[in-house]
MOPAC internal coordinates of N, CA, C and O (Angstrom, degrees):
PM7 1SCF
backbone

  N    0.0000 0     0.00 0     0.00 0    0    0    0
  C    1.4617 1     0.00 0     0.00 0    1    0    0
  C    1.5124 1   109.15 1     0.00 0    2    1    0
  O    1.2310 1   118.91 1   125.87 1    3    2    1
  N    1.2881 1   119.68 1   -54.13 1    3    2    1
  C    1.4772 1   121.26 1   172.82 1    5    3    2
  C    1.5572 1   112.83 1    94.34 1    6    5    3
  O    1.2310 1   121.67 1   170.44 1    7    6    5
  N    1.3573 1   114.40 1    -9.56 1    7    6    5
  C    1.4883 1   120.02 1   178.88 1    9    7    6
  C    1.5332 1   111.51 1  -146.91 1   10    9    7
  O    1.2310 1   120.50 1   -16.69 1   11   10    9
  N    1.2919 1   116.64 1   163.31 1   11   10    9
  C    1.4681 1   121.82 1  -175.84 1   13   11   10
  C    1.5388 1   107.08 1   -95.17 1   14   13   11
  O    1.2310 1   118.79 1   -14.49 1   15   14   13
  N    1.2792 1   119.91 1   165.51 1   15   14   13
  C    1.4020 1   122.41 1   168.72 1   17   15   14
  C    1.5506 1   115.33 1   -63.37 1   18   17   15
  O    1.2310 1   121.78 1   147.77 1   19   18   17
  N    1.3100 1   114.20 1   -32.23 1   19   18   17
  C    1.4208 1   120.59 1   179.03 1   21   19   18
  C    1.5958 1   108.66 1   -68.05 1   22   21   19
  O    1.2310 1   121.76 1   139.95 1   23   22   21
  N    1.3504 1   114.25 1   -40.05 1   23   22   21
  C    1.4714 1   118.96 1   178.05 1   25   23   22
  C    1.4748 1   111.98 1   -64.84 1   26   25   23
  O    1.2310 1   119.24 1   138.36 1   27   26   25
  N    1.2958 1   119.06 1   -41.64 1   27   26   25
  C    1.4374 1   124.70 1   176.00 1   29   27   26
  C    1.5492 1   112.00 1   -63.85 1   30   29   27
  O    1.2310 1   121.01 1   133.93 1   31   30   29
  N    1.3545 1   115.67 1   -46.07 1   31   30   29
  C    1.4173 1   117.45 1   179.80 1   33   31   30
  C    1.5880 1   109.83 1   -61.36 1   34   33   31
  O    1.2310 1   120.20 1   136.65 1   35   34   33
  N    1.4008 1   117.23 1   -43.35 1   35   34   33
  C    1.4172 1   119.99 1   177.09 1   37   35   34
  C    1.4857 1   113.17 1   -59.76 1   38   37   35
  O    1.2310 1   120.72 1   140.96 1   39   38   37
  N    1.2929 1   116.23 1   -39.04 1   39   38   37
  C    1.5406 1   121.96 1   176.83 1   41   39   38
  C    1.5091 1   113.36 1   -63.32 1   42   41   39
  O    1.2310 1   121.31 1   135.85 1   43   42   41
  N    1.3639 1   115.10 1   -44.15 1   43   42   41
  C    1.4772 1   119.03 1   174.24 1   45   43   42
  C    1.4595 1   113.77 1   -62.57 1   46   45   43
  O    1.2310 1   120.16 1   139.64 1   47   46   45
  N    1.2771 1   117.30 1   -40.36 1   47   46   45
  C    1.4914 1   122.98 1   179.73 1   49   47   46
  C    1.6064 1   107.12 1   -65.25 1   50   49   47
  O    1.2310 1   120.86 1   141.96 1   51   50   49
  N    1.2967 1   115.95 1   -38.04 1   51   50   49
  C    1.4678 1   118.30 1  -175.84 1   53   51   50
  C    1.5616 1   108.50 1   -71.37 1   54   53   51
  O    1.2310 1   120.86 1   137.66 1   55   54   53
  N    1.4108 1   115.96 1   -42.34 1   55   54   53
  C    1.3705 1   123.32 1  -174.58 1   57   55   54
  C    1.5550 1   112.75 1   -71.42 1   58   57   55
  O    1.2310 1   120.74 1   154.05 1   59   58   57
  N    1.2994 1   116.18 1   -25.95 1   59   58   57
  C    1.4635 1   122.28 1  -177.94 1   61   59   58
  C    1.4957 1   108.22 1  -124.09 1   62   61   59
  O    1.2310 1   119.04 1   -99.85 1   63   62   61
  N    1.2758 1   119.43 1    80.15 1   63   62   61
  C    1.4990 1   121.97 1  -176.93 1   65   63   62
  C    1.4499 1   113.69 1   -64.51 1   66   65   63
  O    1.2310 1   120.36 1   158.65 1   67   66   65
  N    1.3052 1   116.92 1   -21.35 1   67   66   65
  C    1.5133 1   120.25 1   177.04 1   69   67   66
  C    1.5602 1   111.25 1   -59.54 1   70   69   67
  O    1.2310 1   118.35 1   153.63 1   71   70   69
  N    1.2914 1   120.75 1   -26.37 1   71   70   69
  C    1.4597 1   121.52 1   177.59 1   73   71   70
  C    1.5937 1   109.43 1   -63.42 1   74   73   71
  O    1.2310 1   118.78 1   136.57 1   75   74   73
  N    1.2903 1   119.93 1   -43.43 1   75   74   73
  C    1.4497 1   119.37 1   176.35 1   77   75   74
  C    1.5590 1   112.33 1   -74.91 1   78   77   75
  O    1.2310 1   121.44 1   141.17 1   79   78   77
  N    1.3461 1   114.85 1   -38.83 1   79   78   77
  C    1.4415 1   119.32 1   174.25 1   81   79   78
  C    1.5370 1   117.44 1   -52.50 1   82   81   79
  O    1.2310 1   121.84 1   148.26 1   83   82   81
  N    1.2548 1   114.09 1   -31.74 1   83   82   81
  C    1.4371 1   120.53 1   176.87 1   85   83   82
  C    1.5545 1   115.46 1  -104.85 1   86   85   83
  O    1.2310 1   121.40 1  -166.19 1   87   86   85
  N    1.3094 1   114.93 1    13.81 1   87   86   85
  C    1.3962 1   125.39 1   175.89 1   89   87   86
  C    1.5723 1   112.27 1    50.09 1   90   89   87
  O    1.2310 1   124.00 1  -130.18 1   91   90   89
  N    1.3718 1   109.92 1    49.82 1   91   90   89
  C    1.5701 1   115.52 1  -179.05 1   93   91   90
  C    1.5805 1   103.68 1   -96.67 1   94   93   91
  O    1.2310 1   124.40 1   -45.29 1   95   94   93
  N    1.3715 1   109.17 1   134.71 1   95   94   93
  C    1.4582 1   111.13 1   175.78 1   97   95   94
  C    1.5349 1   111.12 1   -92.63 1   98   97   95
  O    1.2310 1   121.61 1   -34.97 1   99   98   97
  N    1.3367 1   114.52 1   145.03 1   99   98   97
  C    1.4681 1   119.51 1  -172.91 1  101   99   98
  C    1.5455 1   108.67 1  -120.89 1  102  101   99
  O    1.2310 1   121.23 1   -45.55 1  103  102  101
  N    1.3640 1   115.26 1   134.45 1  103  102  101
  C    1.4504 1   120.43 1   168.13 1  105  103  102
  C    1.4489 1   108.49 1  -123.39 1  106  105  103
  O    1.2310 1   121.01 1   -30.43 1  107  106  105
  N    1.3629 1   115.68 1   149.57 1  107  106  105
  C    1.5450 1   119.99 1  -170.37 1  109  107  106
  C    1.5585 1   103.91 1  -144.81 1  110  109  107
  O    1.2310 1   123.12 1   -44.00 1  111  110  109
  N    1.3031 1   111.62 1   136.00 1  111  110  109
  C    1.4787 1   119.22 1   177.37 1  113  111  110
  C    1.4425 1   110.03 1  -148.59 1  114  113  111
  O    1.2310 1   116.49 1   -33.83 1  115  114  113
  N    1.2814 1   124.28 1   146.17 1  115  114  113
  C    1.4596 1   127.91 1  -179.83 1  117  115  114
  C    1.5891 1   105.74 1   -96.56 1  118  117  115
  O    1.2310 1   122.78 1   -47.71 1  119  118  117
  N    1.4215 1   112.28 1   132.29 1  119  118  117
  C    1.4223 1   121.57 1   175.01 1  121  119  118
  C    1.5024 1   108.46 1  -105.54 1  122  121  119
  O    1.2310 1   119.45 1   -68.78 1  123  122  121
  N    1.3076 1   118.66 1   111.22 1  123  122  121
  C    1.4648 1   123.30 1   178.29 1  125  123  122
  C    1.5560 1   105.89 1   -64.59 1  126  125  123
  O    1.2310 1   119.56 1   142.69 1  127  126  125
  N    1.2719 1   118.45 1   -37.31 1  127  126  125
  C    1.4865 1   121.95 1  -177.69 1  129  127  126
  C    1.5099 1   112.98 1   -59.32 1  130  129  127
  O    1.2310 1   121.52 1   139.93 1  131  130  129
  N    1.3991 1   114.69 1   -40.07 1  131  130  129
  C    1.5569 1   118.06 1  -179.34 1  133  131  130
  C    1.5240 1   109.05 1  -102.30 1  134  133  131
  O    1.2310 1   118.52 1  -179.91 1  135  134  133
  N    1.3953 1   120.42 1     0.09 1  135  134  133
  C    1.4787 1   122.87 1  -174.68 1  137  135  134
  C    1.4971 1   110.28 1    43.82 1  138  137  135
  O    1.2310 1   123.00 1  -128.09 1  139  138  137
  N    1.2986 1   111.85 1    51.91 1  139  138  137
  C    1.4799 1   118.57 1   178.07 1  141  139  138
  C    1.5535 1   110.52 1  -155.22 1  142  141  139
  O    1.2310 1   121.69 1   -19.42 1  143  142  141
  N    1.3339 1   114.38 1   160.58 1  143  142  141
  C    1.3903 1   115.71 1   176.33 1  145  143  142
  C    1.5819 1   108.14 1   -89.87 1  146  145  143
  O    1.2310 1   121.56 1   -35.18 1  147  146  145
  N    1.2642 1   114.62 1   144.82 1  147  146  145
  C    1.4828 1   121.59 1   173.33 1  149  147  146
  C    1.6198 1   106.20 1   -98.85 1  150  149  147
  O    1.2310 1   121.32 1   -57.91 1  151  150  149
  N    1.1963 1   115.08 1   122.09 1  151  150  149
  C    1.5392 1   120.33 1   177.57 1  153  151  150
  C    1.4538 1   111.19 1  -113.91 1  154  153  151
  O    1.2310 1   121.27 1   -60.38 1  155  154  153
  N    1.2743 1   115.17 1   119.62 1  155  154  153
  C    1.5014 1   121.77 1   178.05 1  157  155  154
  C    1.4740 1   113.13 1  -107.36 1  158  157  155
  O    1.2310 1   119.42 1   -55.59 1  159  158  157
  N    1.2752 1   118.71 1   124.41 1  159  158  157
  C    1.4515 1   126.86 1   173.96 1  161  159  158
  C    1.4761 1   109.29 1  -106.35 1  162  161  159
  O    1.2310 1   122.14 1   -44.42 1  163  162  161
  N    1.3612 1   113.51 1   135.58 1  163  162  161
  C    1.4577 1   121.02 1   175.14 1  165  163  162
  C    1.4381 1   115.24 1  -139.41 1  166  165  163
  O    1.2310 1   119.11 1   -42.13 1  167  166  165
  N    1.2729 1   119.31 1   137.87 1  167  166  165
  C    1.4713 1   123.82 1   162.55 1  169  167  166
  C    1.5326 1   106.41 1  -145.08 1  170  169  167
  O    1.2310 1   121.45 1   -53.88 1  171  170  169
  N    1.3807 1   114.82 1   126.12 1  171  170  169
  C    1.3901 1   125.56 1  -178.23 1  173  171  170
  C    1.5314 1   107.52 1    51.51 1  174  173  171
  O    1.2310 1   120.21 1    57.50 1  175  174  173
  N    1.3943 1   117.21 1  -122.50 1  175  174  173
  C    1.4803 1   115.19 1  -176.81 1  177  175  174
  C    1.5767 1   110.47 1   -94.26 1  178  177  175
  O    1.2310 1   119.44 1  -179.54 1  179  178  177
  N    1.3058 1   118.68 1     0.46 1  179  178  177
  C    1.4397 1   122.19 1   178.10 1  181  179  178
  C    1.5544 1   111.42 1   -83.29 1  182  181  179
  O    1.2310 1   120.25 1   -44.18 1  183  182  181
  N    1.3582 1   117.12 1   135.82 1  183  182  181
  C    1.4387 1   120.21 1   175.19 1  185  183  182
  C    1.5535 1   109.80 1  -145.68 1  186  185  183
  O    1.2310 1   124.22 1   -30.78 1  187  186  185
  N    1.3624 1   109.50 1   149.22 1  187  186  185
  C    1.4489 1   120.45 1   178.73 1  189  187  186
  C    1.4111 1   108.24 1  -140.72 1  190  189  187
  O    1.2310 1   120.15 1   -46.40 1  191  190  189
  N    1.3232 1   117.32 1   133.60 1  191  190  189
  C    1.4193 1   123.88 1   175.18 1  193  191  190
  C    1.5289 1   110.26 1  -118.75 1  194  193  191
  O    1.2310 1   118.12 1   -45.18 1  195  194  193
  N    1.2834 1   121.18 1   134.82 1  195  194  193
  C    1.5137 1   122.79 1  -174.21 1  197  195  194
  C    1.5553 1   107.74 1  -147.92 1  198  197  195
  O    1.2310 1   120.69 1   -25.90 1  199  198  197
  N    1.2404 1   116.29 1   154.10 1  199  198  197
  C    1.4711 1   118.80 1   177.65 1  201  199  198
  C    1.5208 1   113.61 1  -104.32 1  202  201  199
  O    1.2310 1   120.08 1   -32.58 1  203  202  201
  N    1.2910 1   117.46 1   147.42 1  203  202  201
  C    1.4095 1   123.94 1   175.29 1  205  203  202
  C    1.5661 1   106.26 1  -128.79 1  206  205  203
  O    1.2310 1   123.04 1   -69.13 1  207  206  205
  N    1.3668 1   111.78 1   110.87 1  207  206  205
  C    1.4907 1   116.26 1  -171.24 1  209  207  206
  C    1.5844 1   109.21 1   -69.71 1  210  209  207
  O    1.2310 1   122.25 1   -19.08 1  211  210  209
  N    1.2830 1   113.30 1   160.92 1  211  210  209
  C    1.4148 1   116.10 1  -177.91 1  213  211  210
  C    1.4843 1   120.95 1   -51.17 1  214  213  211
  O    1.2310 1   120.59 1   138.69 1  215  214  213
  N    1.3366 1   116.47 1   -41.31 1  215  214  213
  C    1.3724 1   122.91 1   175.91 1  217  215  214
  C    1.4859 1   114.30 1   -61.05 1  218  217  215
  O    1.2310 1   119.54 1   132.91 1  219  218  217
  N    1.4190 1   118.48 1   -47.09 1  219  218  217
  C    1.4447 1   122.71 1   172.45 1  221  219  218
  C    1.4827 1   110.71 1   -56.55 1  222  221  219
  O    1.2310 1   118.39 1   130.62 1  223  222  221
  N    1.2609 1   120.68 1   -49.38 1  223  222  221
  C    1.4950 1   125.89 1   177.97 1  225  223  222
  C    1.6022 1   110.21 1   -50.91 1  226  225  223
  O    1.2310 1   122.99 1   131.30 1  227  226  225
  N    1.3614 1   111.87 1   -48.70 1  227  226  225
  C    1.4720 1   117.09 1  -178.23 1  229  227  226
  C    1.5278 1   109.33 1   -58.70 1  230  229  227
  O    1.2310 1   121.36 1   136.67 1  231  230  229
  N    1.3276 1   115.01 1   -43.33 1  231  230  229
  C    1.5053 1   121.79 1  -177.53 1  233  231  230
  C    1.5566 1   109.09 1   -66.81 1  234  233  231
  O    1.2310 1   119.49 1   140.05 1  235  234  233
  N    1.3184 1   118.57 1   -39.95 1  235  234  233
  C    1.3621 1   126.97 1   177.41 1  237  235  234
  C    1.5599 1   111.91 1   -57.94 1  238  237  235
  O    1.2310 1   121.95 1   135.21 1  239  238  237
  N    1.4277 1   113.88 1   -44.79 1  239  238  237
  C    1.4150 1   117.11 1   171.62 1  241  239  238
  C    1.4502 1   118.40 1   -66.14 1  242  241  239
  O    1.2310 1   122.06 1   161.12 1  243  242  241
  N    1.3584 1   113.67 1   -18.88 1  243  242  241
  C    1.4772 1   116.91 1   173.75 1  245  243  242
  C    1.5758 1   113.87 1   -96.32 1  246  245  243
  O    1.2310 1   121.83 1  -158.54 1  247  246  245
  N    1.2633 1   114.10 1    21.46 1  247  246  245
  C    1.4880 1   122.39 1   176.45 1  249  247  246
  C    1.4479 1   115.03 1    72.46 1  250  249  247
  O    1.2310 1   120.50 1  -155.86 1  251  250  249
  N    1.3593 1   116.64 1    24.14 1  251  250  249
  C    1.5499 1   121.97 1   178.68 1  253  251  250
  C    1.4801 1   103.32 1  -103.93 1  254  253  251
  O    1.2310 1   120.22 1   -62.15 1  255  254  253
  N    1.4025 1   117.19 1   117.85 1  255  254  253
  C    1.4072 1   118.84 1   177.35 1  257  255  254
  C    1.5271 1   115.49 1   -64.90 1  258  257  255
  O    1.2310 1   120.49 1   -36.17 1  259  258  257
  N    1.2895 1   116.66 1   143.83 1  259  258  257
  C    1.4715 1   120.16 1   179.68 1  261  259  258
  C    1.5316 1   104.77 1   -98.15 1  262  261  259
  O    1.2310 1   123.63 1   -58.88 1  263  262  261
  N    1.3157 1   110.64 1   121.12 1  263  262  261
  C    1.5390 1   118.47 1  -171.60 1  265  263  262
  C    1.5995 1   104.53 1   -69.52 1  266  265  263
  O    1.2310 1   120.92 1   134.32 1  267  266  265
  N    1.3599 1   115.84 1   -45.68 1  267  266  265
  C    1.4751 1   121.86 1   178.85 1  269  267  266
  C    1.5675 1   111.66 1   -52.43 1  270  269  267
  O    1.2310 1   121.77 1   130.78 1  271  270  269
  N    1.2885 1   114.21 1   -49.22 1  271  270  269
  C    1.5068 1   115.71 1  -178.92 1  273  271  270
  C    1.5695 1   111.93 1   -69.35 1  274  273  271
  O    1.2310 1   120.24 1   145.94 1  275  274  273
  N    1.3439 1   117.15 1   -34.06 1  275  274  273
  C    1.4571 1   121.48 1   178.63 1  277  275  274
  C    1.5750 1   108.23 1   -64.75 1  278  277  275
  O    1.2310 1   120.22 1   136.39 1  279  278  277
  N    1.2663 1   117.19 1   -43.61 1  279  278  277
  C    1.4837 1   121.44 1  -179.62 1  281  279  278
  C    1.6120 1   105.92 1   -63.04 1  282  281  279
  O    1.2310 1   119.50 1   131.77 1  283  282  281
  N    1.2734 1   118.55 1   -48.23 1  283  282  281
  C    1.4571 1   122.02 1  -178.59 1  285  283  282
  C    1.5601 1   110.55 1   -57.69 1  286  285  283
  O    1.2310 1   121.94 1   135.08 1  287  286  285
  N    1.3085 1   113.90 1   -44.92 1  287  286  285
  C    1.6031 1   116.40 1   178.80 1  289  287  286
  C    1.5469 1   107.74 1   -62.39 1  290  289  287
  O    1.2310 1   120.67 1   136.68 1  291  290  289
  N    1.3457 1   116.33 1   -43.32 1  291  290  289
  C    1.4330 1   118.31 1  -177.04 1  293  291  290
  C    1.5305 1   109.48 1   -64.37 1  294  293  291
  O    1.2310 1   118.85 1   141.33 1  295  294  293
  N    1.2691 1   119.80 1   -38.67 1  295  294  293
  C    1.5415 1   123.19 1  -178.66 1  297  295  294
  C    1.5497 1   107.35 1   -66.92 1  298  297  295
  O    1.2310 1   119.99 1   141.31 1  299  298  297
  N    1.3705 1   117.62 1   -38.69 1  299  298  297
  C    1.4437 1   119.79 1  -178.37 1  301  299  298
  C    1.5024 1   109.81 1   -67.25 1  302  301  299
  O    1.2310 1   120.22 1   138.74 1  303  302  301
  N    1.3584 1   117.19 1   -41.26 1  303  302  301
  C    1.4305 1   119.84 1  -177.62 1  305  303  302
  C    1.5614 1   109.00 1   -68.31 1  306  305  303
  O    1.2310 1   120.99 1   138.48 1  307  306  305
  N    1.3946 1   115.72 1   -41.52 1  307  306  305
  C    1.4106 1   117.70 1   179.54 1  309  307  306
  C    1.5254 1   111.59 1   -63.95 1  310  309  307
  O    1.2310 1   119.46 1   134.91 1  311  310  309
  N    1.2468 1   118.64 1   -45.09 1  311  310  309
  C    1.5395 1   126.34 1   173.01 1  313  311  310
  C    1.5245 1   114.93 1   -57.34 1  314  313  311
  O    1.2310 1   121.98 1   137.01 1  315  314  313
  N    1.3111 1   113.81 1   -42.99 1  315  314  313
  C    1.3869 1   116.60 1   176.44 1  317  315  314
  C    1.5029 1   116.29 1   -65.58 1  318  317  315
  O    1.2310 1   120.72 1   136.84 1  319  318  317
  N    1.3662 1   116.22 1   -43.16 1  319  318  317
  C    1.4830 1   120.38 1   174.96 1  321  319  318
  C    1.5180 1   115.36 1   -65.93 1  322  321  319
  O    1.2310 1   120.56 1   153.33 1  323  322  321
  N    1.3832 1   116.53 1   -26.67 1  323  322  321
  C    1.4667 1   117.31 1  -179.73 1  325  323  322
  C    1.5316 1   106.20 1   -80.96 1  326  325  323
  O    1.2310 1   119.86 1   152.59 1  327  326  325
  N    1.3805 1   117.86 1   -27.41 1  327  326  325
  C    1.5206 1   118.97 1  -175.64 1  329  327  326
  C    1.4466 1   108.79 1   -87.83 1  330  329  327
  O    1.2310 1   115.46 1   166.14 1  331  330  329
  N    1.3760 1   126.21 1   -13.86 1  331  330  329
  C    1.4155 1   121.36 1  -174.70 1  333  331  330
  C    1.4633 1   114.90 1   -86.64 1  334  333  331
  O    1.2310 1   120.10 1   180.00 1  335  334  333

C-alpha cells in the first residue's frame, strides 16, 4: 500500500477543505474484502458512508483529486444543510 489510513485521511482532509469548514468528522478503514477504503462522514445525526477504491486512493496520495469522492462530499454537505 505504501501509506497508512491516517495518511490517506489527512490527505483527503487537505484536498477537500470543505470537510473541516463544515465541521464534518471523518472515519476511514480499509476493507480487504472490497479492496477499497470505507470512508465515513458524520455531522450530528447525518451520516454518509462511501467507498474509495485502491486506485483512487493511490491517486489521491499523489495529489490527484478523486471526482467520485468530491461528489460524495458535496452531496453530504448539501443534504446536511437541507436537513439542519
